[in-house]
N, C-alpha and C positions, 0 to 999 in steps of 0.2 A: 544662779539658777539652781533650783532644787534637783536632786537626783531623779525624782519622779517626772519633772518636766523634761529633763534631758532624755530619759528613757522614752517618754511619750513622743518627743520630736524624732528620736532615732527610729522608733517604730513607724512613724508616718513616712519618714524618708525611705525606709525599707519597703513599705507598701507601694510607694510611688515607683521605686526602682523595679519592683517586681512587675508592676503594671507596664512600665516602659519596656522591660525585657520581653514580656509576653507579647506586646504589640509588635516589637521588633521581630520576634521569632515568627509571628503570624504573617508579617509583611514579607517574609522571605519564603513562605510556603504558598505556591500557586494553588488556586482552587481546583477541586476535582473536576474532571471532564470526561464525558463519553465521546469516543471517536466513531464507533460503528457497532453494528450487531450482526449476528448471522441471519436471523429471521427478521423480516419486517412485518409479518402478519402470522396469525396462527390461532388455533382454538384455545379457549380457556377452560375447557371441560374435556373429559375422555382421557385416555392414556393412563399412566400409572397413578393409582389412587384417585382417578377421576378428576385430576386437577389441571389437565391440559398440557400444553406444550412447554418444554424447557427452552429458554431463550438465553443466549450468551451475549454480553456486551463487553467490549474492550475499551480501555481508556487509561486514565492515570489518576492517582490520588484517592483511590477507593479505600485504602487502608489494608494492612496485611491480613486482617481478619475482620469478620463482620461486626462483632461487638453488638452495639445497639443501633448500628446503621441499618437502613431499610431501602427498599425500592418500591416505587409506585408506578403503575401503568394506567394512564388515563385517570389518575387521581386515586386509584384503588390499590390496596396493599396486595402484594403477590404472596404465593403460598409457601415457598421454601427456597433455600439457598444452598444447594449441594456443593457449589464451588464459589469461594470468595478469596480473591487476592487483590493486591494493590492495582493490578492492571487488567484483571479479567474476573467477571462474575457470571455464573450461570444460575438462573432462577426459574422456578415453575410458576406459570401465570396464576392459576387458581381463579375462583369465581369472582374475586374482587377486581380483577384486571378488566379494563375497558379500553375501547379505542381512544387513543390520545398519546401523550408523550411518556416514554420511559424516563424516569428521573431517579438517580441515586442520591439518597439523602445521607451524607456522611456525618456521623455523630461528631459534634464539637466543631465542625467546619462549615457545613452548609450543603446546599443542593447543587447538583450538576446542571448542565444544560439539558434540555429535553430532546429525545430522539423519537420521531414518530413511529407508532405501532398501531396496527389494525387488528382487532379481535374479530375473528370470522369463523365460519364452520370449516371442518376438516377432520379427518381421521388420523389417529396416531398408532403406529405399528412399531414392532421391536424385532431385532435380530440378535440371537444369542448363540454362543458356541454349543450350548446344550439344547438348542431348539430343533425343530423339524419343519421342513418346508411344506409338509402336509397340515401343519397347524394353522390357526386363524391369524397368527401374527400379533396377538395381544400381549400385554405384559406377562400374563400368566401362561400363555401358550405361544411363545415367540417362534419366528422362522429361524432357519439355520444359516441361510446365505444372503449376502447382499444382492446377489443376482435375483433371487426371489422377490425381494423388496422392490428392486428397480422395475421389475416386470409387472408388479401388482398394484403399486400405489397409484392413485388417481390425482387429478389436479387438486391442490390444497392439502394433500396428505403429507405427513412427515414420517420417515422411518429412522428410528434411533438405533445405532449399532453399538452393541454392548462390548464390554472389555474382553479382549482376547479373540474377537472375531477376526479372521484373516481370509481374504479372497485370494487364494494362491493357485487356482486352476483357471484355465481359459473359459471365458464366457463365450464370445464369438469374435470373429474378425481379429484374431491375434491380440486380443485385449483381455485383461482380467475382469474388466467391467465395461461392456459395450452398451452405450446408452440407448441404442435402438431397442425396439420391442418386437423382435422377429419381423422386421421390415415394416412395421406400422408406426404411425405417429405416436410419439411417447412424450408429449409436451405437457407442461403445466400452462398456466395463464399468468398474465401480469398481476392480477389480483389474487391468484391462488396458485403459486408455484408448487412444484414438487420438491421435496427436500430429503437428502440423505445426510444425516448428522451423527457424529459420535455421541453416544450417551454421556452424560456428565461425568467427567474424570476418566473416561475410558480411553484405552489405546485400541484403535480399530484400523486394520491394515488392508490395503489393496495393492497387490503386486509383490514381486520377488526380485531382488537385485540380480542383474544378469540374466533375467528370465525373458518373458514375452516382450515384444516391442513396446506395447502400450500398457500403462496402468489403467487409466480411464480414457475412453475415446467415444466420439460420435463417428460412425463409419462413413459419413458423407456419401450415401448412396441414394439420395433423393428423398429421404424421410426427414421429419422434423424432430428435433430434440431441443425445445426452447423452454425458458423459464424454469431452470433448475437451481437449487441451492446445494452446494457440496461444501461441507464444513467439518473441520477438525479431524480429518482423516489423515493417516500416514500413508502416502501414496508413493509407490516406487515403480519406476519404469525401467525396462531393459534399455530403452532409448528415450521414451517419453513418459513422464508421470501422467500428464494429461494432454490429449490432442482433441480439441472440441471445436464445434462450430454452432452458430445459432444465435438467437436473441434472448436477452434477459438473464444471462447466467450470473450467479453470485458465487464466487469461489472464495471462501472465507476461512481464514485461520487454519489452513492445512499445512502439514509438513511434507515437502516434496523432495525426492532424491532420484538421481539417475546415475549411479556410480558406474564408471567405466564406459559410458555411452559416447557415441559420436554419429552424426548424420547431418543433413541439411535441414534441421528442424530445431525445436527448443525442448528442453525438459518439460516446461509448460508451454503449450502453443494453442492459440485460437486463430482460426481462419474464418473469414466471413462472419466475424463476431459483431454484434450490435447491442448497445446498451448493456455492456459488460462491466461488472464490478469485481475487482481483484484486490481483496483487502486482507492484510494481516497474515499473509502466508510466509512460511520460512522455506526458502528454496536454496538448497545447499548440496554439496557433494555430487555435482553433476559433471560428467565429462571424464576424459582419460587423463590420469595424473602423468606428467605435469601439465599437458596441454592437448586440447582437441583441435579439430579443424576450425578454420575461420567461419564456417557455416553453421556451427553448433552453438546454441545460445541457452542461457538459463531460463529466461522468460521472453516469449516471442509473440507479439501481436502481428499476425501475418495478413494474408490477402484480404483486402477490403474490410478490415476490422475498424469500425468507426464508433464514435460515441462510447468511449472507454474511460474508466476511472481506475487508476492504479494507486493505491494508497496504503501506508503503514506496513509495507512488507519489509522483510529482512532477506536480502538476496546476497549471498556471501560464500566465500571459500569454495568457489566452483572452478573447474578447469576448462570451462567453456570460453568462447571468445567474448561476445557481448553479454553483460549481465541482464540488460533489458533492451530489447530492440523492437522498433516498429518498422516493418518492411513489407510492402505489398507486392507480391509476385503474381504474374498471370498464371492461372492454374494449368492451362494446356499449352504453355509456351514450350517449344517454338512452333508447334504444328498448326495452331489455329491462325496465326498471322493476324491480319487486321480484323478478323472476325472474333477475336477473343474479347469478351466483355468483362474480364476480371483483371485485377492487378492495378487498380487506380490509386492515386495518392490518398493518404488517410487524413482524417480531420476530427475535430471534437475529441481531443486527447488530453487527459489531465493526469499528471504524474506528480505525486506529492507525498511528503512525510515518510519517504522510504529511507532505509538504511542499506547502503550498497557498498560492499568492499570485498577485496580478494578475488577479483576476476581478471582474466588475462588481457582482454581488450577493453572496449568502452564500458563505462558505467551505464549511460543511457545513450542510445543511438536512434535519433529521429531520422531514419533513412529516406522514407518516401512520404512526405507530409505536405498538406496544402492548407495553411492557416487561413486563407481567404474564404474557405468553406465552413470553417468552425475553429474555435480557439484551440491552439496547441500550446500547452504550458507545462512548465516544471517548476515546482516551488516547495520549499521546506524540506528538501532532500539533503541528506548527509552522504557524501560519496568520498571514499578515500581508498588509497592503495589499490587502484585499478590500472589497467594498461600495463600489466606486469611482464608479459613475455610474448614472443611471436607464437602465433598458432602454427599448425602443421604446414599450412600453405601461407605464403607471404601475402602482403597486400591488405592487411587488416588496419584498423585505426585504433588509437589508444587513449583518446581524450576522455575526461570524466563525463562531459556532455558533448555530443557530436551531432551536427546537422549535415547529413551526407549530401543532400540536394539531388537525390536520384528520382527519376520518373520512369517507370517501366511501361506504363500504358496511359493514354489520355493526355490531357493538358498538364504541363508542369505546374507545380505548386508555386504560389506567390504569398506575400505577406510576411509577418514576423512571428517566429517562435518566441514566446515570452518565457524568459528564464530569470526567476527572481527569488530572493531570500533562500538561496541554497548555500551550504557550507561544503567546500571541496578542498581536498588536500592530497598530496602525493599522487597526482594524476599523471598517467603515462610514465610510470617508473621505468618502463622498458627503454633502455639506452643502447640496445643492440644495434650494431651496424647494419643488420638486415631489416630493421624496423622501417618499412617503407610507407606506412600510413601516417595520418595526422596524429600529432601528439598534443601536449598542452592540457590546460584545464578545460578550455573550450576550443572546438574546431569546426570549421565549415568546409565541406568537401567540394562545393561548387554549386552548379545549378543556376537558374536565372538570377540575375543581379538583384532583382526585387524579392527574392526569397532570403530572409535575413534572420539573424539571431539577436534578440534584444536583451541585454544583460542589465539587471537592476538589483541593488541590495544584496549582492552575492559576496561571500568571503572566500578568497582563493589563497591558499598557503602552500607553496611549493618547496621542494627540497632542491639542493644544489644539483645542477645538471638538467633540471626540468625547465619547462617554459610555461608561459601563461596562455598564449594563443597560437594557433597553427591553422594552416589551410588558407582558404580564401578570406583573408582578414578584412577585406573591404566590405564583406557581408556581415560583419559583426559591429553592432552599435551598443551603446550602453551609457548608464548614468548612475552615480553613487554606488560604486563597488569598492571593496578593499582588496588590495593585491600585496602579497608579502612573500619573501623568501628568496626570490631570484631577480632582484633589482627593481628598476622603476616600473611603474604601472604602464600598461599598453596605451598607446595614443588613440586607439579606436574608441575608447570610452572617456567620458568626462566626469568631472567632480570626483576624482579618485582619491582614496586614502591609500597610502603606501607605508603602513606601519604594522607592527605586530598586533594581531587581534586579541592577544592575551586569552587564549582558550583556557578552560579549567585544567585540562590534562590532555594535551594533544597526543603525547606518547602513549597514553592509556586509552585512547579512543574516545575521550570525553570532549566534545567540541562545543559545550556550553561556554558562553562568554562570562568572564569575570566581571564583577560590578564596576571595575575601573577600565574596561575595554574601550578603546576608541571607536569600536563599531557600535557602541550604545548610542541611541538617539541620533544616528547619522544617516538614516535612510529616507527614501521616499515612501509615501503611503500608497502601496500597490495592492490592489484587491484581486483575488482569484476571480476568474470568470468561469465558474464550475457549476453547471446546472445539476450535477449529481448530488452535491452536498446539501443536505437539508438545513444545515446551520454551519457556521454562524450567520450566513446570509450574504447578499451581494454588497452590503456596505460595511461589513466588518471582516476582520481577518484574525487568524490565530497562528501561533508558531507550531513547531513540531511537537511540543509538549501540550498543545491545546491552550497555551497562555494567550490572552487577548492582546493583539497589537492595536495601538502602541501603548506601552506602559509608561513612557515618559513623553517628551516633547515631540518625538518622531519615532518611526519604526527603527528597530535595531537592524543591523546588517546580519545576514546569515540565517540559518534555520531556527535559531533560538533567540527568544526575547528575554532580556533580564527582567525578572518579575519584581515589581516595586509596590504591589499592593492593590492594583486596580483590578477589580473582579466584575464590575458591572458591564454588560454588553450595551453598546450604544450605537446608534445609526450615524453618528457624526465622527469625522476624523478629529484628532487632537488639534488644538489651535496652532496656527502658523505652519501647518503641514499641507503640502500640495497633494491632492488625491490624483493618482494616475490611473486612467481607465484604458483598458485594452480590449 
């Protein structure tokens, strides 16, 4: 064979190898995906440079910088991109934006899923440290205080808070920002909420560490404060960063802290909440180091809060008892007796895609719930190193996910809390002889026998001295879960795996599955029943990274799916996989 022919063949082989390598690398990179946005609607005109509202989307795979990637809204190009990271983009709508889907078009990879957005009328205002509350609130003549913005904007308006603005004096009712308007209704509407949002890239602060009791509050004095968006603020409470009530709140992408606090409340708390979305918040540094009372929690959905979606939050390194609790208490107990019309069991609760670690008691506590009235579910959560130590009072519980079975008013809850595709590790690390509450990965505290916890597709990895289940184990059922670290799988669940799940780096907090994990393709096809999520829809599911399930012959166990190259959304489950409906 001639030298020329040899060189030609070698070149062809090199080209084939390059193509195969590029295909292999692409197959290992999951497609980009949008998870949520701060605003669901807004004007595409007015504001800075007359180009309308800024909107922020969170997700994954957008790329570390924009390059030639773009965003369209309703098929039209947006105006500008002041913030672009791999997981967060802020863009200004501009005249090209129309009602339709927000889509990120990532150069060289492809388009994301669409997230619905409505272009509508509304005014845009600004608050700046150099402003004056006697100004008109425009970009050229901004207000000085967030209080002025809160008291002035109307339904459909947005106030952007510029860098360096800090609300550090009392508004009213021992709060730095009291959401009432001098005793009057201060609500937006479902189609046109009011919004207070940090300006793109800005640090805007409400509250002072160790200061007033409340960062942001609704004073609960008979007025309405409904349909608000609070986004990307740094909120600090002497005891509570936020204490709110009402319908239609979107609390999105905020940093919340309550250093040194303690009380029978939460650093974030909502009572009487309805249609609430709590997305992408970072809640940390709450409580008294090293431990607060058993009544103080990081995130707390309290009295009669129903129709709640809690997703993509990072709740971590708090000295509180529960990281995330649902507990409905009668408001006027004990004086009202049988006449109290508050404090009933909660329902239509969806807890998903959260990262929870470093709290002293439970990761998630479903204390007072009634799944028979509406789905109660937890999925795609990663929870580890919780249940670390006793609170100041004994009697707490320490499981990663706990169903207390409490009813404070009305008929006791029945039905099954659905717990699926979660990854849980080092649950109830507290081995104190004083630890009197439920431990284990999962626990049930009692209640009616027909109030149960149904476990499917979860991965539980415990350390020596820890346990899998605790409490009223007869109320725990399940199918297709993986148990590892402290012996044989529990007998309360069926079709168990009892092997090392082969995490990517458990010690480093990376709970993705390796490609050779026995948890791969080992699950049931379980769909969320979540009316809040606009996509992927009722017949498809994604993992914590937004990767479509299933990538192989079946769902993977745990919060993460091993990506194998499947990017198209389909309304059909993979072949030979049983769809489980709840």
